[in-house]
C-alpha positions in Angstrom: -6.3 -14.2 -19.0 -7.8 -11.3 -17.6 -11.5 -10.7 -18.0 -13.8 -8.2 -17.2 -15.5 -9.1 -13.9 -19.3 -8.3 -11.8 -18.3 -5.6 -9.5 -19.9 -3.5 -6.6 -17.6 -1.2 -7.2 -15.0 -1.0 -10.0 -17.0 -0.8 -13.8 -15.4 -1.7 -16.7 -14.3 1.3 -18.7 -13.9 1.9 -22.7 -9.9 1.8 -22.0 -10.9 -1.6 -20.4 -13.2 -3.5 -22.9 -11.2 -2.0 -25.7 -8.3 -3.8 -23.6 -10.1 -6.7 -23.0 -10.7 -6.8 -26.9 -7.1 -6.6 -27.7 -6.2 -9.6 -25.1 -9.0 -11.9 -26.8 -7.1 -11.6 -30.3 -3.8 -12.2 -29.0 -5.0 -15.3 -27.0 -6.6 -16.9 -29.8 -5.9 -15.3 -32.9 -8.7 -17.7 -34.8 -11.5 -16.7 -31.8 -14.9 -15.6 -33.7 -16.5 -12.6 -32.7 -19.1 -14.5 -30.8 -16.5 -15.8 -28.7 -14.5 -12.5 -28.2 -18.1 -11.3 -27.1 -18.6 -14.4 -24.4 -14.9 -13.9 -23.1 -15.5 -9.8 -22.8 -19.1 -9.7 -21.9 -19.7 -7.8 -24.8 -22.5 -7.5 -27.0 -21.6 -8.7 -30.6 -22.3 -5.1 -32.3 -19.8 -3.7 -29.6 -16.8 -6.1 -30.2 -17.9 -5.4 -33.9 -17.4 -1.5 -33.5 -14.4 -2.3 -31.8 -12.9 -4.3 -33.6 -13.2 -1.9 -36.6 -11.6 1.4 -35.0 -8.4 -1.2 -33.7 -8.3 -2.2 -37.7 -8.7 1.4 -38.8 -5.9 2.4 -36.5 -3.6 -0.3 -37.5 -3.8 -2.4 -34.6 -5.3 -5.1 -35.9 -5.6 -7.1 -38.9 -8.6 -9.4 -40.4 -8.2 -12.5 -42.9 -11.7 -14.0 -44.2 -15.0 -12.5 -45.7 -17.5 -13.3 -43.1 -17.8 -14.0 -39.4 -18.1 -17.9 -39.8 -14.1 -18.5 -41.6 -12.3 -14.9 -40.1 -10.0 -14.5 -38.0 -8.3 -11.3 -36.4 -4.3 -10.8 -36.0 -3.0 -8.4 -33.7 -0.6 -6.0 -35.6 3.1 -4.6 -34.6 1.3 -1.4 -33.1 -1.6 -3.9 -32.0 1.2 -5.4 -29.7 2.0 -2.2 -28.5 -1.1 -1.2 -28.1 -1.2 -4.3 -25.7 1.4 -3.9 -23.6 0.9 0.2 -23.4 -2.7 -0.8 -21.7 -1.2 -4.0 -19.7 1.4 -1.9 -17.5 -1.1 1.2 -17.4 -3.8 -1.4 -15.8 -1.5 -3.2 -13.7 -0.1 0.3 -12.2 -3.8 0.7 -11.8 -4.4 -2.2 -9.6 -1.3 -1.8 -7.7 -2.2 1.4 -6.5 -5.6 -0.3 -5.6 -3.9 -2.9 -4.0 -1.7 -0.4 -1.9 -4.3 1.3 -1.0 -6.5 -1.4 0.7 -3.4 -2.7 2.2 -2.7 0.7 3.8 -6.8 0.9 5.6 -6.6 -2.5 6.1 -3.1 -2.1 8.5 -5.7 0.6 10.0 -8.4 -1.2 11.0 -5.9 -4.0 11.8 -4.8 -1.8 14.2 -7.7 -1.9 16.6 -6.6 -5.6 17.3 -3.6 -4.5 19.2 -5.6 -2.2 21.1 -7.2 -5.2 22.4 -4.3 -6.5 23.7 -3.5 -9.3 20.8 -0.2 -9.2 20.0 0.2 -12.4 17.9 -1.8 -14.0 15.5 -2.6 -16.8 13.0 -4.4 -16.2 9.8 -7.2 -19.0 8.9 -7.3 -19.0 5.1 -4.1 -18.7 2.4 -5.8 -17.6 -0.4 -5.4 -14.1 -2.0 -7.4 -11.9 0.8 -4.9 -13.2 3.1 -2.2 -12.5 1.3 -3.6 -8.8 1.7 -3.9 -9.1 4.7 -0.5 -10.4 5.6 1.4 -8.0 4.0 -1.1 -5.0 5.6 -0.7 -6.7 9.0 3.5 -6.0 8.7 2.9 -2.7 9.4 1.2 -3.0 12.8 3.0 -4.1 15.5 0.9 -7.8 15.7 3.4 -10.5 15.0 1.5 -13.4 12.5 2.7 -16.8 13.8 1.2 -19.2 11.1 -1.1 -19.6 8.5 -3.5 -22.4 8.2 -5.9 -24.0 6.1 -8.5 -26.6 5.7 -7.5 -27.5 2.1 -5.1 -30.5 1.9 -3.6 -29.4 -1.2 -2.3 -26.0 0.1 -0.8 -27.1 3.6 2.8 -28.1 3.4 3.1 -24.8 0.9 5.2 -21.8 1.4 3.2 -18.9 2.4 6.0 -15.9 2.1 8.5 -17.0 5.7 5.4 -19.5 6.4 4.5 -23.1 5.6 1.0 -23.4 5.4 -0.2 -25.7 8.1 -3.7 -27.7 9.0 -5.9 -26.4 11.5 -5.0 -29.0 14.6 -1.6 -27.3 14.2 -3.7 -24.2 16.5 -3.1 -26.1 19.5 0.4 -25.9 19.3 0.7 -21.9 18.1 -1.6 -20.9 20.8 -1.6 -17.2 19.1 -3.8 -14.3 21.2 -6.1 -14.8 18.2 -7.3 -16.5 15.0 -8.3 -14.2 12.0 -10.4 -15.8 9.6 -9.4 -14.5 6.1 -11.9 -16.1 3.9 -15.4 -14.0 3.1 -16.8 -17.2 2.6 -17.7 -20.7 4.9 -17.1 -18.3 7.5 -19.5 -19.8 10.0 -18.0 -23.7 9.2 -14.3 -22.0 9.6 -15.1 -20.8 13.1 -16.5 -23.8 14.3 -13.9 -25.9 12.8 -11.6 -23.5 15.2 -13.9 -23.7 18.0 -13.7 -27.8 18.3 -9.8 -27.4 18.3 -9.5 -25.0 21.1 -12.9 -24.0 22.4 -13.3 -20.5 23.6 -9.6 -19.9 24.7 -8.5 -18.1 21.6 -10.6 -14.9 20.1 -11.7 -15.5 16.7 -11.6 -12.6 14.9 -13.2 -12.2 10.8 -12.7 -9.6 8.6 -16.1 -8.5 7.9 -15.9 -7.3 11.5 -12.7 -5.7 11.6 -13.6 -2.4 13.0 -16.4 -3.3 15.0 -17.2 -4.7 17.8 -17.6 -8.2 18.0 -17.9 -11.0 20.2 -14.8 -13.1 20.4 -16.2 -16.1 22.0 
């Protein structure tokens, strides 16, 4: 389920809060207002106001006499409102993703100017997907994806199969790009233990800035 989240750059708007209430009711019709509040990060009074408005507009129907036994259901118009909101929300997310990919590509281009022609991505989470897509816009060729998580190893990542870090020895890229923002020091130590200082390590947090590669 899509839920509001704590963000430095994006704050839930009124439209998003309304959308999240509709989603909470859609997924759990018998959920209480208190539970809706927890799932949407809204106060009970705000949830009550949104439900009243949605009910007035004919998007939600309420069964029960009090907060303890009330249940909420989307009407046909409520389902249409939910789908329309989901389409608009998805469109905005896709535009943000496209912009992020474009900016990453510009920054990653600096690695090419340093002489890097091939790279292995270390970390196969969501951030790696953005970086991988951005690198397709650069001349740098991704020759492998590695991850320390045994549960991910052997799975497909676009045209690659996720491999264990030990495969770095055989892949011999011009650089390893750490695509994880967490545990970067541990990851760098893992890489150095495998290949020493023979392969430069690049971190996302240092893209576009001068960085020591050893």
